All heavy atoms as a GROMACS GRO file, in nm:
protein
  534
    1MET      N    1  -3.712 -15.766  27.574
    1MET     CA    2  -3.710 -15.801  27.433
    1MET      C    3  -3.593 -15.896  27.407
    1MET      O    4  -3.485 -15.879  27.460
    1MET     CB    5  -3.693 -15.676  27.347
    1MET     CG    6  -3.684 -15.713  27.201
    1MET     SD    7  -3.597 -15.600  27.091
    1MET     CE    8  -3.429 -15.622  27.136
    2ALA      N    9  -3.620 -15.995  27.326
    2ALA     CA   10  -3.515 -16.088  27.284
    2ALA      C   11  -3.541 -16.129  27.140
    2ALA      O   12  -3.655 -16.143  27.097
    2ALA     CB   13  -3.515 -16.211  27.374
    3VAL      N   14  -3.433 -16.147  27.065
    3VAL     CA   15  -3.442 -16.199  26.929
    3VAL      C   16  -3.369 -16.332  26.929
    3VAL      O   17  -3.252 -16.341  26.967
    3VAL     CB   18  -3.378 -16.102  26.827
    3VAL    CG1   19  -3.379 -16.163  26.689
    3VAL    CG2   20  -3.452 -15.968  26.828
    4LYS      N   21  -3.442 -16.435  26.890
    4LYS     CA   22  -3.388 -16.571  26.894
    4LYS      C   23  -3.407 -16.638  26.758
    4LYS      O   24  -3.494 -16.598  26.681
    4LYS     CB   25  -3.461 -16.654  26.999
    4LYS     CG   26  -3.452 -16.597  27.138
    4LYS     CD   27  -3.535 -16.676  27.236
    4LYS     CE   28  -3.529 -16.611  27.373
    4LYS     NZ   29  -3.613 -16.678  27.470
    5LEU      N   30  -3.328 -16.742  26.734
    5LEU     CA   31  -3.350 -16.823  26.615
    5LEU      C   32  -3.481 -16.901  26.631
    5LEU      O   33  -3.522 -16.935  26.742
    5LEU     CB   34  -3.236 -16.923  26.596
    5LEU     CG   35  -3.105 -16.869  26.544
    5LEU    CD1   36  -3.001 -16.979  26.541
    5LEU    CD2   37  -3.121 -16.809  26.406
    6ASN      N   38  -3.542 -16.930  26.520
    6ASN     CA   39  -3.660 -17.014  26.518
    6ASN      C   40  -3.625 -17.146  26.587
    6ASN      O   41  -3.520 -17.205  26.559
    6ASN     CB   42  -3.699 -17.038  26.372
    6ASN     CG   43  -3.829 -17.111  26.354
    6ASN    OD1   44  -3.865 -17.195  26.434
    6ASN    ND2   45  -3.900 -17.078  26.248
    7PRO      N   46  -3.709 -17.197  26.675
    7PRO     CA   47  -3.679 -17.323  26.743
    7PRO      C   48  -3.685 -17.446  26.650
    7PRO      O   49  -3.637 -17.553  26.686
    7PRO     CB   50  -3.786 -17.332  26.853
    7PRO     CG   51  -3.897 -17.244  26.806
    7PRO     CD   52  -3.833 -17.136  26.723
    8ASN      N   53  -3.741 -17.428  26.530
    8ASN     CA   54  -3.750 -17.538  26.435
    8ASN      C   55  -3.616 -17.549  26.359
    8ASN      O   56  -3.587 -17.470  26.269
    8ASN     CB   57  -3.865 -17.514  26.338
    8ASN     CG   58  -3.887 -17.629  26.243
    8ASN    OD1   59  -3.793 -17.693  26.198
    8ASN    ND2   60  -4.013 -17.655  26.211
    9LYS      N   61  -3.535 -17.645  26.397
    9LYS     CA   62  -3.401 -17.662  26.339
    9LYS      C   63  -3.405 -17.683  26.189
    9LYS      O   64  -3.317 -17.636  26.116
    9LYS     CB   65  -3.328 -17.777  26.408
    9LYS     CG   66  -3.185 -17.793  26.361
    9LYS     CD   67  -3.112 -17.899  26.438
    9LYS     CE   68  -2.974 -17.932  26.391
    9LYS     NZ   69  -2.913 -17.862  26.286
   10LYS      N   70  -3.505 -17.751  26.140
   10LYS     CA   71  -3.517 -17.776  25.996
   10LYS      C   72  -3.531 -17.645  25.919
   10LYS      O   73  -3.465 -17.625  25.816
   10LYS     CB   74  -3.636 -17.868  25.968
   10LYS     CG   75  -3.648 -17.911  25.825
   10LYS     CD   76  -3.762 -18.010  25.807
   10LYS     CE   77  -3.776 -18.051  25.662
   10LYS     NZ   78  -3.885 -18.146  25.641
   11ILE      N   79  -3.613 -17.555  25.968
   11ILE     CA   80  -3.631 -17.424  25.904
   11ILE      C   81  -3.502 -17.344  25.912
   11ILE      O   82  -3.458 -17.284  25.813
   11ILE     CB   83  -3.749 -17.346  25.966
   11ILE    CG1   84  -3.881 -17.412  25.928
   11ILE    CG2   85  -3.748 -17.199  25.923
   11ILE    CD1   86  -4.003 -17.354  25.994
   12VAL      N   87  -3.439 -17.343  26.028
   12VAL     CA   88  -3.313 -17.268  26.046
   12VAL      C   89  -3.207 -17.320  25.950
   12VAL      O   90  -3.141 -17.241  25.881
   12VAL     CB   91  -3.264 -17.276  26.193
   12VAL    CG1   92  -3.124 -17.218  26.206
   12VAL    CG2   93  -3.360 -17.202  26.285
   13ASP      N   94  -3.191 -17.450  25.941
   13ASP     CA   95  -3.092 -17.508  25.851
   13ASP      C   96  -3.121 -17.472  25.705
   13ASP      O   97  -3.030 -17.439  25.628
   13ASP     CB   98  -3.086 -17.660  25.866
   13ASP     CG   99  -3.025 -17.704  25.998
   13ASP    OD1  100  -2.964 -17.620  26.068
   13ASP    OD2  101  -3.041 -17.822  26.033
   14MET      N  102  -3.248 -17.476  25.666
   14MET     CA  103  -3.288 -17.446  25.529
   14MET      C  104  -3.259 -17.298  25.496
   14MET      O  105  -3.203 -17.267  25.391
   14MET     CB  106  -3.437 -17.475  25.509
   14MET     CG  107  -3.487 -17.453  25.369
   14MET     SD  108  -3.660 -17.502  25.345
   14MET     CE  109  -3.743 -17.395  25.461
   15ILE      N  110  -3.293 -17.208  25.588
   15ILE     CA  111  -3.270 -17.065  25.565
   15ILE      C  112  -3.120 -17.035  25.564
   15ILE      O  113  -3.072 -16.960  25.479
   15ILE     CB  114  -3.343 -16.978  25.670
   15ILE    CG1  115  -3.495 -16.998  25.661
   15ILE    CG2  116  -3.306 -16.831  25.654
   15ILE    CD1  117  -3.557 -16.963  25.529
   16LYS      N  118  -3.045 -17.094  25.654
   16LYS     CA  119  -2.899 -17.072  25.656
   16LYS      C  120  -2.834 -17.121  25.527
   16LYS      O  121  -2.743 -17.057  25.475
   16LYS     CB  122  -2.837 -17.139  25.778
   16LYS     CG  123  -2.861 -17.061  25.906
   16LYS     CD  124  -2.786 -17.123  26.021
   16LYS     CE  125  -2.798 -17.039  26.147
   16LYS     NZ  126  -2.719 -17.096  26.258
   17GLU      N  127  -2.881 -17.231  25.474
   17GLU     CA  128  -2.829 -17.281  25.346
   17GLU      C  129  -2.863 -17.182  25.235
   17GLU      O  130  -2.780 -17.155  25.148
   17GLU     CB  131  -2.887 -17.420  25.316
   17GLU     CG  132  -2.831 -17.483  25.190
   17GLU     CD  133  -2.682 -17.510  25.197
   17GLU    OE1  134  -2.629 -17.538  25.307
   17GLU    OE2  135  -2.616 -17.502  25.092
   18GLY      N  136  -2.984 -17.129  25.237
   18GLY     CA  137  -3.023 -17.028  25.139
   18GLY      C  138  -2.939 -16.902  25.150
   18GLY      O  139  -2.903 -16.842  25.049
   19LEU      N  140  -2.907 -16.863  25.273
   19LEU     CA  141  -2.822 -16.745  25.294
   19LEU      C  142  -2.683 -16.766  25.235
   19LEU      O  143  -2.624 -16.674  25.177
   19LEU     CB  144  -2.812 -16.711  25.443
   19LEU     CG  145  -2.937 -16.651  25.506
   19LEU    CD1  146  -2.926 -16.651  25.658
   19LEU    CD2  147  -2.961 -16.510  25.454
   20LYS      N  148  -2.631 -16.886  25.248
   20LYS     CA  149  -2.500 -16.918  25.189
   20LYS      C  150  -2.504 -16.905  25.037
   20LYS      O  151  -2.413 -16.850  24.976
   20LYS     CB  152  -2.456 -17.060  25.225
   20LYS     CG  153  -2.414 -17.077  25.369
   20LYS     CD  154  -2.375 -17.223  25.395
   20LYS     CE  155  -2.359 -17.249  25.542
   20LYS     NZ  156  -2.334 -17.391  25.570
   21LYS      N  157  -2.612 -16.953  24.977
   21LYS     CA  158  -2.625 -16.950  24.831
   21LYS      C  159  -2.643 -16.808  24.777
   21LYS      O  160  -2.606 -16.781  24.663
   21LYS     CB  161  -2.744 -17.038  24.787
   21LYS     CG  162  -2.719 -17.185  24.805
   21LYS     CD  163  -2.840 -17.265  24.763
   21LYS     CE  164  -2.817 -17.414  24.786
   21LYS     NZ  165  -2.936 -17.492  24.750
   22THR      N  166  -2.702 -16.720  24.857
   22THR     CA  167  -2.731 -16.583  24.811
   22THR      C  168  -2.628 -16.482  24.859
   22THR      O  169  -2.645 -16.362  24.838
   22THR     CB  170  -2.871 -16.538  24.857
   22THR    OG1  171  -2.873 -16.534  25.000
   22THR    CG2  172  -2.980 -16.628  24.803
   23GLY      N  173  -2.526 -16.528  24.927
   23GLY     CA  174  -2.426 -16.436  24.978
   23GLY      C  175  -2.473 -16.354  25.095
   23GLY      O  176  -2.426 -16.242  25.117
   24GLY      N  177  -2.568 -16.407  25.172
   24GLY     CA  178  -2.615 -16.340  25.292
   24GLY      C  179  -2.744 -16.260  25.274
   24GLY      O  180  -2.792 -16.199  25.368
   25TYR      N  181  -2.798 -16.263  25.154
   25TYR     CA  182  -2.926 -16.194  25.129
   25TYR      C  183  -3.041 -16.288  25.161
   25TYR      O  184  -3.030 -16.409  25.146
   25TYR     CB  185  -2.935 -16.147  24.984
   25TYR     CG  186  -2.835 -16.040  24.952
   25TYR    CD1  187  -2.713 -16.071  24.896
   25TYR    CD2  188  -2.862 -15.906  24.980
   25TYR    CE1  189  -2.620 -15.972  24.868
   25TYR    CE2  190  -2.770 -15.807  24.953
   25TYR     CZ  191  -2.649 -15.841  24.897
   25TYR     OH  192  -2.558 -15.743  24.870
   26CYS      N  193  -3.151 -16.230  25.203
   26CYS     CA  194  -3.269 -16.308  25.237
   26CYS      C  195  -3.305 -16.400  25.120
   26CYS      O  196  -3.331 -16.352  25.010
   26CYS     CB  197  -3.387 -16.215  25.269
   26CYS     SG  198  -3.536 -16.303  25.316
   27PRO      N  199  -3.307 -16.531  25.143
   27PRO     CA  200  -3.339 -16.624  25.034
   27PRO      C  201  -3.486 -16.620  24.994
   27PRO      O  202  -3.523 -16.676  24.891
   27PRO     CB  203  -3.300 -16.761  25.091
   27PRO     CG  204  -3.305 -16.744  25.239
   27PRO     CD  205  -3.272 -16.600  25.267
   28CYS      N  206  -3.567 -16.552  25.071
   28CYS     CA  207  -3.710 -16.544  25.043
   28CYS      C  208  -3.744 -16.424  24.953
   28CYS      O  209  -3.859 -16.403  24.920
   28CYS     CB  210  -3.788 -16.530  25.174
   28CYS     SG  211  -3.756 -16.663  25.290
   29ARG      N  212  -3.643 -16.346  24.918
   29ARG     CA  213  -3.665 -16.226  24.837
   29ARG      C  214  -3.584 -16.235  24.708
   29ARG      O  215  -3.474 -16.289  24.706
   29ARG     CB  216  -3.620 -16.103  24.914
   29ARG     CG  217  -3.683 -16.096  25.052
   29ARG     CD  218  -3.735 -15.961  25.077
   29ARG     NE  219  -3.782 -15.951  25.214
   29ARG     CZ  220  -3.898 -15.900  25.245
   29ARG    NH1  221  -3.977 -15.855  25.153
   29ARG    NH2  222  -3.935 -15.892  25.371
   30THR      N  223  -3.641 -16.180  24.601
   30THR     CA  224  -3.570 -16.182  24.473
   30THR      C  225  -3.476 -16.064  24.460
   30THR      O  226  -3.377 -16.071  24.388
   30THR     CB  227  -3.670 -16.181  24.355
   30THR    OG1  228  -3.755 -16.067  24.367
   30THR    CG2  229  -3.753 -16.308  24.354
   31GLU      N  230  -3.504 -15.957  24.529
   31GLU     CA  231  -3.422 -15.836  24.524
   31GLU      C  232  -3.298 -15.851  24.611
   31GLU      O  233  -3.306 -15.900  24.723
   31GLU     CB  234  -3.508 -15.719  24.573
   31GLU     CG  235  -3.449 -15.584  24.552
   31GLU     CD  236  -3.546 -15.476  24.595
   31GLU    OE1  237  -3.546 -15.443  24.715
   31GLU    OE2  238  -3.622 -15.427  24.511
   32ARG      N  239  -3.183 -15.809  24.562
   32ARG     CA  240  -3.057 -15.815  24.637
   32ARG      C  241  -3.007 -15.672  24.660
   32ARG      O  242  -2.940 -15.614  24.576
   32ARG     CB  243  -2.950 -15.895  24.560
   32ARG     CG  244  -2.991 -16.036  24.526
   32ARG     CD  245  -2.992 -16.125  24.649
   32ARG     NE  246  -3.021 -16.263  24.614
   32ARG     CZ  247  -3.134 -16.325  24.645
   32ARG    NH1  248  -3.229 -16.263  24.709
   32ARG    NH2  249  -3.152 -16.452  24.612
   33THR      N  250  -3.046 -15.616  24.774
   33THR     CA  251  -3.006 -15.480  24.811
   33THR      C  252  -2.962 -15.482  24.957
   33THR      O  253  -2.980 -15.583  25.027
   33THR     CB  254  -3.123 -15.380  24.796
   33THR    OG1  255  -3.225 -15.412  24.892
   33THR    CG2  256  -3.182 -15.382  24.655
   34ASP      N  257  -2.910 -15.370  25.004
   34ASP     CA  258  -2.873 -15.360  25.146
   34ASP      C  259  -2.993 -15.389  25.236
   34ASP      O  260  -2.977 -15.442  25.346
   34ASP     CB  261  -2.817 -15.221  25.178
   34ASP     CG  262  -2.678 -15.199  25.119
   34ASP    OD1  263  -2.612 -15.299  25.083
   34ASP    OD2  264  -2.636 -15.083  25.111
   35ASP      N  265  -3.112 -15.354  25.189
   35ASP     CA  266  -3.233 -15.374  25.270
   35ASP      C  267  -3.270 -15.521  25.285
   35ASP      O  268  -3.344 -15.557  25.377
   35ASP     CB  269  -3.351 -15.299  25.208
   35ASP     CG  270  -3.340 -15.149  25.224
   35ASP    OD1  271  -3.253 -15.101  25.300
   35ASP    OD2  272  -3.418 -15.077  25.158
   36THR      N  273  -3.221 -15.606  25.194
   36THR     CA  274  -3.256 -15.749  25.203
   36THR      C  275  -3.140 -15.834  25.252
   36THR      O  276  -3.150 -15.957  25.253
   36THR     CB  277  -3.306 -15.803  25.066
   36THR    OG1  278  -3.202 -15.790  24.970
   36THR    CG2  279  -3.432 -15.731  25.021
   37LYS      N  280  -3.032 -15.771  25.295
   37LYS     CA  281  -2.918 -15.843  25.355
   37LYS      C  282  -2.961 -15.886  25.495
   37LYS      O  283  -3.014 -15.807  25.572
   37LYS     CB  284  -2.795 -15.752  25.360
   37LYS     CG  285  -2.670 -15.820  25.402
   37LYS     CD  286  -2.601 -15.881  25.282
   37LYS     CE  287  -2.459 -15.921  25.321
   37LYS     NZ  288  -2.389 -15.983  25.213
   38CYS      N  289  -2.939 -16.011  25.530
   38CYS     CA  290  -2.980 -16.064  25.660
   38CYS      C  291  -2.894 -16.002  25.770
   38CYS      O  292  -2.772 -15.995  25.757
   38CYS     CB  293  -2.965 -16.215  25.661
   38CYS     SG  294  -3.038 -16.297  25.805
   39MET      N  295  -2.949 -15.955  25.867
   39MET     CA  296  -3.083 -15.935  25.915
   39MET      C  297  -3.143 -15.815  25.839
   39MET      O  298  -3.089 -15.706  25.842
   39MET     CB  299  -3.082 -15.911  26.065
   39MET     CG  300  -3.210 -15.887  26.131
   39MET     SD  301  -3.199 -15.861  26.311
   39MET     CE  302  -3.155 -16.021  26.371
   40CYS      N  303  -3.250 -15.839  25.769
   40CYS     CA  304  -3.305 -15.741  25.675
   40CYS      C  305  -3.358 -15.616  25.746
   40CYS      O  306  -3.388 -15.616  25.865
   40CYS     CB  307  -3.416 -15.804  25.592
   40CYS     SG  308  -3.566 -15.846  25.683
   41LYS      N  309  -3.367 -15.510  25.668
   41LYS     CA  310  -3.415 -15.382  25.719
   41LYS      C  311  -3.557 -15.394  25.775
   41LYS      O  312  -3.589 -15.338  25.878
   41LYS     CB  313  -3.410 -15.276  25.609
   41LYS     CG  314  -3.457 -15.138  25.656
   41LYS     CD  315  -3.455 -15.038  25.543
   41LYS     CE  316  -3.500 -14.900  25.580
   41LYS     NZ  317  -3.608 -14.887  25.673
   42GLU      N  318  -3.641 -15.470  25.705
   42GLU     CA  319  -3.780 -15.487  25.751
   42GLU      C  320  -3.783 -15.539  25.895
   42GLU      O  321  -3.855 -15.486  25.979
   42GLU     CB  322  -3.854 -15.583  25.659
   42GLU     CG  323  -3.997 -15.609  25.703
   42GLU     CD  324  -4.068 -15.714  25.618
   42GLU    OE1  325  -4.004 -15.778  25.532
   42GLU    OE2  326  -4.189 -15.730  25.638
   43PHE      N  327  -3.703 -15.641  25.924
   43PHE     CA  328  -3.706 -15.698  26.059
   43PHE      C  329  -3.639 -15.604  26.160
   43PHE      O  330  -3.686 -15.592  26.273
   43PHE     CB  331  -3.641 -15.836  26.062
   43PHE     CG  332  -3.669 -15.911  26.190
   43PHE    CD1  333  -3.798 -15.937  26.232
   43PHE    CD2  334  -3.565 -15.957  26.269
   43PHE    CE1  335  -3.824 -16.006  26.350
   43PHE    CE2  336  -3.589 -16.027  26.386
   43PHE     CZ  337  -3.719 -16.051  26.427
   44LYS      N  338  -3.533 -15.536  26.119
   44LYS     CA  339  -3.470 -15.439  26.208
   44LYS      C  340  -3.570 -15.331  26.249
   44LYS      O  341  -3.574 -15.289  26.364
   44LYS     CB  342  -3.349 -15.375  26.142
   44LYS     CG  343  -3.230 -15.468  26.132
   44LYS     CD  344  -3.115 -15.398  26.060
   44LYS     CE  345  -2.998 -15.490  26.037
   44LYS     NZ  346  -2.892 -15.425  25.958
   45ASP      N  347  -3.651 -15.288  26.153
   45ASP     CA  348  -3.754 -15.188  26.183
   45ASP      C  349  -3.861 -15.247  26.275
   45ASP      O  350  -3.910 -15.179  26.366
   45ASP     CB  351  -3.818 -15.136  26.054
   45ASP     CG  352  -3.725 -15.048  25.972
   45ASP    OD1  353  -3.621 -15.003  26.027
   45ASP    OD2  354  -3.754 -15.026  25.853
   46GLN      N  355  -3.897 -15.372  26.254
   46GLN     CA  356  -3.996 -15.437  26.340
   46GLN      C  357  -3.942 -15.452  26.482
   46GLN      O  358  -4.017 -15.436  26.579
   46GLN     CB  359  -4.036 -15.573  26.283
   46GLN     CG  360  -4.117 -15.564  26.157
   46GLN     CD  361  -4.139 -15.699  26.091
   46GLN    OE1  362  -4.051 -15.784  26.090
   46GLN    NE2  363  -4.256 -15.716  26.031
   47ILE      N  364  -3.813 -15.481  26.495
   47ILE     CA  365  -3.752 -15.496  26.627
   47ILE      C  366  -3.764 -15.366  26.706
   47ILE      O  367  -3.785 -15.368  26.828
   47ILE     CB  368  -3.603 -15.537  26.614
   47ILE    CG1  369  -3.593 -15.681  26.566
   47ILE    CG2  370  -3.530 -15.522  26.747
   47ILE    CD1  371  -3.452 -15.723  26.528
   48LYS      N  372  -3.752 -15.254  26.638
   48LYS     CA  373  -3.761 -15.123  26.704
   48LYS      C  374  -3.901 -15.095  26.761
   48LYS      O  375  -3.914 -15.016  26.854
   48LYS     CB  376  -3.724 -15.012  26.606
   48LYS     CG  377  -3.579 -15.013  26.565
   48LYS     CD  378  -3.552 -14.907  26.460
   48LYS     CE  379  -3.414 -14.920  26.402
   48LYS     NZ  380  -3.392 -14.826  26.290
   49ASP      N  381  -4.002 -15.160  26.707
   49ASP     CA  382  -4.140 -15.141  26.753
   49ASP      C  383  -4.161 -15.220  26.882
   49ASP      O  384  -4.159 -15.343  26.880
   49ASP     CB  385  -4.236 -15.189  26.645
   49ASP     CG  386  -4.383 -15.174  26.684
   49ASP    OD1  387  -4.414 -15.137  26.799
   49ASP    OD2  388  -4.468 -15.203  26.598
   50PRO      N  389  -4.182 -15.152  26.994
   50PRO     CA  390  -4.197 -15.223  27.121
   50PRO      C  391  -4.320 -15.313  27.127
   50PRO      O  392  -4.326 -15.404  27.211
   50PRO     CB  393  -4.205 -15.111  27.225
   50PRO     CG  394  -4.243 -14.990  27.150
   50PRO     CD  395  -4.193 -15.008  27.008
   51LYS      N  396  -4.415 -15.294  27.038
   51LYS     CA  397  -4.537 -15.375  27.039
   51LYS      C  398  -4.528 -15.496  26.946
   51LYS      O  399  -4.615 -15.582  26.948
   51LYS     CB  400  -4.657 -15.289  26.999
   51LYS     CG  401  -4.686 -15.179  27.099
   51LYS     CD  402  -4.802 -15.095  27.054
   51LYS     CE  403  -4.824 -14.979  27.150
   51LYS     NZ  404  -4.927 -14.890  27.102
   52PHE      N  405  -4.424 -15.501  26.863
   52PHE     CA  406  -4.412 -15.612  26.768
   52PHE      C  407  -4.355 -15.736  26.835
   52PHE      O  408  -4.254 -15.731  26.904
   52PHE     CB  409  -4.321 -15.575  26.650
   52PHE     CG  410  -4.295 -15.691  26.557
   52PHE    CD1  411  -4.389 -15.729  26.464
   52PHE    CD2  412  -4.177 -15.764  26.566
   52PHE    CE1  413  -4.366 -15.837  26.380
   52PHE    CE2  414  -4.153 -15.873  26.482
   52PHE     CZ  415  -4.248 -15.908  26.389
   53GLU      N  416  -4.421 -15.847  26.812
   53GLU     CA  417  -4.370 -15.979  26.850
   53GLU      C  418  -4.398 -16.072  26.733
   53GLU      O  419  -4.510 -16.078  26.684
   53GLU     CB  420  -4.436 -16.034  26.975
   53GLU     CG  421  -4.380 -16.168  27.015
   53GLU     CD  422  -4.422 -16.216  27.153
   53GLU    OE1  423  -4.482 -16.139  27.229
   53GLU    OE2  424  -4.395 -16.332  27.185
   54GLY      N  425  -4.295 -16.141  26.687
   54GLY     CA  426  -4.315 -16.235  26.578
   54GLY      C  427  -4.189 -16.264  26.501
   54GLY      O  428  -4.079 -16.224  26.540
   55TYR      N  429  -4.209 -16.335  26.389
   55TYR     CA  430  -4.099 -16.380  26.305
   55TYR      C  431  -4.060 -16.275  26.202
   55TYR      O  432  -4.143 -16.195  26.159
   55TYR     CB  433  -4.138 -16.507  26.229
   55TYR     CG  434  -4.142 -16.630  26.315
   55TYR    CD1  435  -4.263 -16.681  26.362
   55TYR    CD2  436  -4.025 -16.696  26.349
   55TYR    CE1  437  -4.266 -16.795  26.440
   55TYR    CE2  438  -4.028 -16.810  26.428
   55TYR     CZ  439  -4.148 -16.859  26.473
   55TYR     OH  440  -4.151 -16.970  26.551
   56CYS      N  441  -3.934 -16.283  26.158
   56CYS     CA  442  -3.891 -16.205  26.042
   56CYS      C  443  -3.957 -16.268  25.918
   56CYS      O  444  -4.019 -16.375  25.926
   56CYS     CB  445  -3.738 -16.204  26.031
   56CYS     SG  446  -3.662 -16.364  25.994
   57HIS      N  447  -3.938 -16.203  25.805
   57HIS     CA  448  -4.003 -16.247  25.681
   57HIS      C  449  -3.974 -16.393  25.647
   57HIS      O  450  -4.063 -16.468  25.609
   57HIS     CB  451  -3.958 -16.156  25.566
   57HIS     CG  452  -4.015 -16.192  25.434
   57HIS    ND1  453  -4.142 -16.155  25.397
   57HIS    CD2  454  -3.964 -16.264  25.332
   57HIS    CE1  455  -4.166 -16.202  25.276
   57HIS    NE2  456  -4.060 -16.268  25.234
   58CYS      N  457  -3.849 -16.435  25.662
   58CYS     CA  458  -3.814 -16.572  25.622
   58CYS      C  459  -3.828 -16.673  25.737
   58CYS      O  460  -3.802 -16.791  25.718
   58CYS     CB  461  -3.672 -16.576  25.566
   58CYS     SG  462  -3.543 -16.540  25.685
   59MET      N  463  -3.865 -16.624  25.854
   59MET     CA  464  -3.890 -16.707  25.971
   59MET      C  465  -3.763 -16.762  26.036
   59MET      O  466  -3.767 -16.859  26.110
   59MET     CB  467  -3.990 -16.819  25.942
   59MET     CG  468  -4.125 -16.763  25.902
   59MET     SD  469  -4.257 -16.884  25.895
   59MET     CE  470  -4.265 -16.941  26.061
   60LEU      N  471  -3.648 -16.698  26.011
   60LEU     CA  472  -3.524 -16.739  26.075
   60LEU      C  473  -3.520 -16.688  26.219
   60LEU      O  474  -3.480 -16.760  26.310
   60LEU     CB  475  -3.403 -16.686  25.998
   60LEU     CG  476  -3.265 -16.717  26.057
   60LEU    CD1  477  -3.242 -16.868  26.064
   60LEU    CD2  478  -3.156 -16.650  25.974
   61TYR      N  479  -3.563 -16.565  26.239
   61TYR     CA  480  -3.557 -16.502  26.372
   61TYR      C  481  -3.697 -16.478  26.427
   61TYR      O  482  -3.793 -16.459  26.353
   61TYR     CB  483  -3.487 -16.366  26.363
   61TYR     CG  484  -3.344 -16.374  26.324
   61TYR    CD1  485  -3.303 -16.335  26.197
   61TYR    CD2  486  -3.247 -16.421  26.411
   61TYR    CE1  487  -3.170 -16.340  26.160
   61TYR    CE2  488  -3.113 -16.428  26.374
   61TYR     CZ  489  -3.076 -16.387  26.249
   61TYR     OH  490  -2.944 -16.394  26.212
   62TYR      N  491  -3.705 -16.477  26.560
   62TYR     CA  492  -3.830 -16.447  26.630
   62TYR      C  493  -3.800 -16.343  26.739
   62TYR      O  494  -3.707 -16.360  26.816
   62TYR     CB  495  -3.889 -16.573  26.695
   62TYR     CG  496  -4.025 -16.550  26.752
   62TYR    CD1  497  -4.138 -16.557  26.670
   62TYR    CD2  498  -4.044 -16.518  26.887
   62TYR    CE1  499  -4.266 -16.534  26.722
   62TYR    CE2  500  -4.170 -16.495  26.938
   62TYR     CZ  501  -4.280 -16.504  26.854
   62TYR     OH  502  -4.406 -16.481  26.904
   63LYS      N  503  -3.880 -16.238  26.742
   63LYS     CA  504  -3.866 -16.136  26.844
   63LYS      C  505  -3.977 -16.156  26.948
   63LYS      O  506  -4.094 -16.165  26.915
   63LYS     CB  507  -3.877 -15.996  26.787
   63LYS     CG  508  -3.862 -15.889  26.896
   63LYS     CD  509  -3.925 -15.759  26.854
   63LYS     CE  510  -3.932 -15.668  26.976
   63LYS     NZ  511  -4.027 -15.562  26.959
   64THR      N  512  -3.935 -16.161  27.075
   64THR     CA  513  -4.031 -16.170  27.184
   64THR      C  514  -4.036 -16.035  27.256
   64THR      O  515  -3.941 -15.958  27.252
   64THR     CB  516  -3.990 -16.278  27.288
   64THR    OG1  517  -3.862 -16.246  27.339
   64THR    CG2  518  -3.990 -16.415  27.226
   65ILE      N  519  -4.147 -16.010  27.320
   65ILE     CA  520  -4.163 -15.886  27.394
   65ILE      C  521  -4.114 -15.903  27.537
   65ILE      O  522  -4.059 -15.811  27.596
   65ILE     CB  523  -4.311 -15.837  27.391
   65ILE    CG1  524  -4.349 -15.803  27.248
   65ILE    CG2  525  -4.328 -15.716  27.481
   65ILE    CD1  526  -4.494 -15.764  27.230
   66ASP      N  527  -4.128 -16.019  27.593
   66ASP     CA  528  -4.090 -16.051  27.733
   66ASP      C  529  -4.145 -15.951  27.828
   66ASP      O  530  -4.108 -15.859  27.877
   66ASP     CB  531  -3.939 -16.067  27.747
   66ASP     CG  532  -3.891 -16.193  27.678
   66ASP    OD1  533  -3.965 -16.292  27.671
   66ASP    OD2  534  -3.778 -16.191  27.631
   0.00000   0.00000   0.00000
């Protein structure tokens, strides 16, 4: 298993800029809670699933199964 940044630099730059504006909260969510602080709870839970492979909600990170 590996978690990597999205290979699309444009998306990564856009999401990182959004994270700066929101104080580290997922820029794709309107709610600002501990669960939406990057790396969000949703993706952390997905990482724990050995069968999950894919992007986090905002597409900043990608988990591979390898």
